[in-house]
C-alpha positions, 0 to 999 in steps of 0.5 A: 469527541470532547473539545478537550481532546485537543489537549491529548497527544499521541506517542507511538512506540516504534523503536523495536527491531522485531527479531522474530521477523528475521529481517533487516528491516524494522518491524514497523516497516514490514509490508502489510497490504503494501503499506508499512505496519506503522501506517495503520496505528498512525491512520487510526490515531489521525482518524480518532481526531488527535492532531499531535503525533510523534514516533519513538524510533530506534532500530532502523530509525533512519528508514522510519524517519524517511518514511514519515517525512514522505508520508506523514510530514509534521509527525514528530520523531524521537530517538531511543538510542538504546531499547530498554523497554516501553517506559524507557521509550516514554521517558525518551519522549518526555520533553515532547509530551510534557507540552500537552495535558494528556498523552496516549501511548500506542504500540506501533505494531497493532495494525488492526486497532480502529479509530473508533476504539481510540476515540472511545478511550479518549472520551472515557478517559476525559469523562472519568477525569482519571490520571491514567486509562488503558484498554483491556480485554478478556481472553480464554487463553491469557498465557504469554500476556500481561494480566490486569489485577484489580485489587480489593482496595480499588488499586490496579496493577498490570503484571507481566506474564513472567513476573506473575505468581500462580494466582495472578496467572489465573487472571483472564483480563489482559492489558492491551498496551494502549494507554492515556496518561495525564502528563503531570502525574506521569512525569512524577512517576516515570523516573521511579520505575525500576528494571523488571527482574524478568527482562531487565527493562523499564515497563510502562505498566509500572507507571499504571501501578504507581498512579493506581495506588490510590482508588479511582486514579486508573480507569480501565476500558474493556474492549470486546473485540480483542482481535483488533489488539493483535500485535504483529511480531512474526511473519505468521502474524503478518499473514493473519493480520493481512487477511483480517485487514483485507476482509475489513476493507473489502466489506467496507467497499461492498457496503458502499457498492463494490460488486466483488465476485470472490472476496476471498481472492480479492485484495485491496489496499487501505488507501484505495478509493472506489466509487459505487458500482465497481465490478471486480472479477476473482483474483484482482489486486488493487494497491497504493492510492488507486482511484476507480470510478463507478461502472468500471470493470476489473478483469480476473487476476489484474494487478493495479497499483497507483492508478486512476480509472475512469467511469465505465472503463474496462480492464480485461484480465489479466493485465498489470497497470501501475502509476497510470490513468485510464479514461472513461469508456477506455479498454485495456487488455487482456495481457496488457501492461501500462506503466510509468505514467501512461495515460489512456484517454477517454474511449481509447484502447490498449489491447492484447499483449500491448505495453505502454510506458510514459505515453499518452494515447488520445481519445478514441485511439487504438493500440489493439495488439502486440505492440510496444509504445514508449515515450510517445504521444498518439493523437485522437482517433489514430489506429496502431497496427499489430507489431508496432514498436517505438524505438525510444532508446538510443543507448544514451537517452530516451527520445520521444515519438509524436503521432498525430490524430486520425493516423493509420499505422501499418502493422510491424512499423518501427518508429526510430525516435525522435520522430514526428508523424503528422495528422491524417498520415499513414505508414505502410506495413513493415516500414522503419520510420526514421524521419518525420512524416508530413500530415496526410502523407504515406510513409513507405520504408522497406525493400521492394518486393521481388518474386522469384518464379518457380522457386519451390521447384528449383529448391526441390531439384537442388535438394535431390541433387545434393542427396544423390551426391551424398549417397554416391 
């Protein structure tokens, strides 16, 4: 891209409510592959090399602003108190964009737009030295869209569908709603724009018409892939767009070495990072900022969110892992749940029906089945018997348990935190551990077993006597 592109800023229009979403949440914050809709145009602008970005916010602007502060720090926020159309939004941002030579205007609800398309628009705009450029596309069914009218004298007009006359309705070239303006000419015409008769709004398309009164002042870049210009306005649009985005993301990962048994049933978020040679069975979902190393295998119907999975690790499905890490050659599942910054070290195991929360499981340690481990540190090589529970909550606060290395924990042991178990120690099955266990010791905390002789015979006689009494 030309070094002159540094003079191009990007203004993303994100002030609308999106009434057809039937939601109290702003349209641009609707979830799309577990990211807000506006994430995608922001990422496309960023990847196109535009360093200066600002959003125009309005309905639910506090929520949008909070999202930007957390995920896109440095992005400007401009308020449009009253939503009166696209030109009105651009006018609200004039004090910001007049500091740059060019401003790109992008809708916040076009999540399929790609960085390459925006880069192409910038390059062609700068090479043409036009005062305005925009993207158009051709469609067989232009109904409901604004038409691009190329006039005989070289001028260009964009005509809203509701304002179009019969001849204009026959035009099949459609305006995408993505523009670049040289800011000086834009500043000269923006206040000349009048409200449209059809909707009573100020439309940025009129700026193109005012600039385009002279031949050569407007450059049109025709995009052949109209699907990436789809706007999201309804729940159905969200579903269609999610499928298209997911298909694009999975195709990219498979080109880089992902082995995916059933791409149609697999879902991967846009910020997920996969090394080559990851294997996914059907129905897998991977979200957030997850990172999965090569050789890892993810079992059917597992859900992973904000996880780090090491090389050659295995997640047997279905399992749910969130905000946690799994080491090299470690094994999870099936039917396991790891959450709350759980950490499974190299070669460790969290097996069938095991839940681990806010705990560290040492290298080679095993929690094979039917256990809850919360707020706990387990040393390397330790084996946790079935049915073991760490009782970490005393009704007021969470307490921690520490189990040393090479320990053997008998089945159905309960650790009442806070409690410490030293290296090489053991517990007898069924024990309730309420005080520290020294290294190498065996903890036994259960009633002594007594066997009552002839119990079954005595019970049988008592039952028969009771039956006879009831009959008499």
